[in-house]
N, C-alpha and C positions, 0 to 999 in steps of 0.2 A: 556298541560291541558287547557281546554276551560271553559269559563263561559259565559252564554248568557245574553245579555242586551236588554232592550227595545230600539226600534229605530223607527223613523218615516219612512214613505214610501220613497223609493228611488226617485220616481218622484216628491216628495216635496222638494228635495234639489235644491239649486239655481244653482249649476253647476254639474259636473260629479264627483266631489270629495266629498265623504261622510265620515265624521269623527265620529267615535264611541267613545264618551267620557264616562268615569266612575269616576267622581270626588269622589264618595263615597268610591271607592276602592283605590284611590291614597294615602290617609292618612294611610289606613290599611297596604298596601304593602310597601310603602316607609318607614314607621316607623319600619317595620319588616326587613329592610335592602335590599329590592329588588331595582333593577334599572329599571327605566321605559324607554321603547322604543316604536317603532311602527312596526306593521306588516301590509303589504299591500296585498289586495285581489282584483281581477278583477271580475266584474259581467256584464253580457250582459242582457239588459232589456229595453223595450220600445224604440227601435231604438238608444240606447246609450250604450257605454261601461263605466261603473262606476268603480272608484277606491275607495275601502272601506279601510280606515285607522283605524286600531284597536290598542288599548292600549295593550302593552305586558309588563309583569313584570317578570324580571329575577332575580333569587337568586344567590348570590355569593357562597352559600354552595354547595359542590359537591353532586350530586345525587338528588337534589331538582328540580322538574320540573318547567318550566316557566308557567305563566298563561296568556292566551290571551283572551281578552274580545271581543266577536263577537256579531253582531246583530242576532236576532232569525231567520231571513230570510236567513242567509248565511250558506252554507254547504261547508266546506273546500274541495278543489279539484273538485268542481262542478261549471260550468260556469254560472248557472242561479239561481235566488232566489228560495227558497223552494216552493213558491206558483205556480211557473211554472210547476214543477214536479208533485205536488199534483193535479193541474188542469188537466194535461194530464192523470194522473192515474185515477182520478175520472171520467173524460169524457169517457175514454176507458172502464173502469170496469163497469160503470153503463149503458152502451149501448152495449149489447151482439152482435148486428148485425154490429157494427162499427169495422173496421180494424185499425191496428196500424198506417198505413200511413195516414188515414183520421184524426184520433185523433191527430197525430203529426202536421199535416198541420193546423188544427183548432187552436191548441195551439200556433203554430208559429205566426199566424195572431193575435190572441188574445193579445199576449204580445210583439208584435213588434220585433220579432226575425228574423234575416236573415236566420238562419239555426236552425232547430229543427227536427232531423231525427227520423224515427220510431224506429231505433235501440237504440236511446237515451231513448225513452219511454220504450222500452223493458228492458233495463238494469236498469232503475229507478224502474220499477215495480218489477223486480226480487229482487233488494236490499230492497225495501219497504216490500215485503212479507216476506223475510228472517228475517227482524227485528220484524215485528208484529206477526210472527208465534210463537215467543218465549213467547208472552203473551197469556196464555192458554185460557183466556176468549173469545178470538176472533177465536178460532179453533172449528170446528165441528168434534169431534173425530170419529164419525161414517162415515164421508165422506172423511176426509183428514188424511194423515199421512206423517211425514217428511221422505225424502229419505236420502241417505248417504251424499248428498251435502247440505242438509238443505232446499231444495225446496220441493214443495208439489206434491203429486201424488194422483190421484183418486183411492180409494181402491175398490177391488172386481171385476175389469174388467179383463177378461181373454183375452189372446192374443195368436195367432198362433206363432210358432217359427220364421216364416218369418217376421211378424210384430214386434215381440220383437227384432229381430236382427236389423231391420231398426230403431227402437226407440233407441236402445243402440248406434248405429252409430251416430245418431243425438246428443245424450247426450255427446259422446266423442268429438264431434265437437263444443260443447257449444251451440247448437241450441235447444231452448225449443220446446217440442212437442205441438201440438194443445191442447192435453189433459192437459198438465201441465199449459199452459197459461190460459186455462179456469179455472183451480183451483186457479191460482193467482188472476184472475179477481174477482172471487167470494169472496175470502177472503178480498181483498182490498175494494171491494164495501161494504161488511158487516162492516168492520172496520170504514170506513168513514161515513157510515150510523149511526153507534152507536155513533160516535163522533159528529153527527149532524152538519156536515160541511155545512154551508149555501152557496148557489150558487149565491147569489147576489154579484156582483163584489167586492165592497169595504168590505162587511161583510165577503166574502170568504177569502180575503187576510188577514184580521184581525184574522179570525179563524185559518188560516194556521200558522200564527205567534204564536198564543196561543198554538196550538197543538204541534208545533215544540219545544216550550219552555217547556211545560209540559212533553213531552216525554223525553227530555234531562235531565230534573231535576229528573225524576223518574228512568231512566235507564242508565244515564251517557253515552248516545250514540246518534248519530244523526238518524233522521228518515230514511235517505237514505245513 
């Protein structure tokens, strides 16, 4: 189980080791019989690899989950901070003429990353849409409907048998169709517009942290 803590920007840290402390939780969990340890995560950002050390509280009671305190920018099992993914998604979704490769390359340069592939952007966008799709206020029911995999399809478009077969083949291979990607972009852009994500660099990052924390607190899941 995770709980999110406020944290300063990674680039403000004196070295590449970032310690996430939660002194207000120490007394609560230690008094309840939990044992404190650390869990380590790696993040790549601004030409550095950072080690984020997070407090972890483990219970001696069987069946009780441990609690890990992580910063709002960290998404477990993802190598970049949340603002990297949201920047790429926002850039790609708000520029219909831009391809994934171009958006990924701009993102890579913006955040000092050695690698940030268009496939990474595609997977992040898909996960992002799958999550926000569940919040009905961001769906346009006349335009979108969930398919059996939880992704979005544009409704009302007829296809020939040959085109449908080609589309089915792409889905079986895990390749999103142009039509599906367009739907994802539209929903992502509408969601970020509603959330009023500011595109001024520092304010954008702060807005990403706030959004990630609000989303986690409301739905008990990560944005991506």
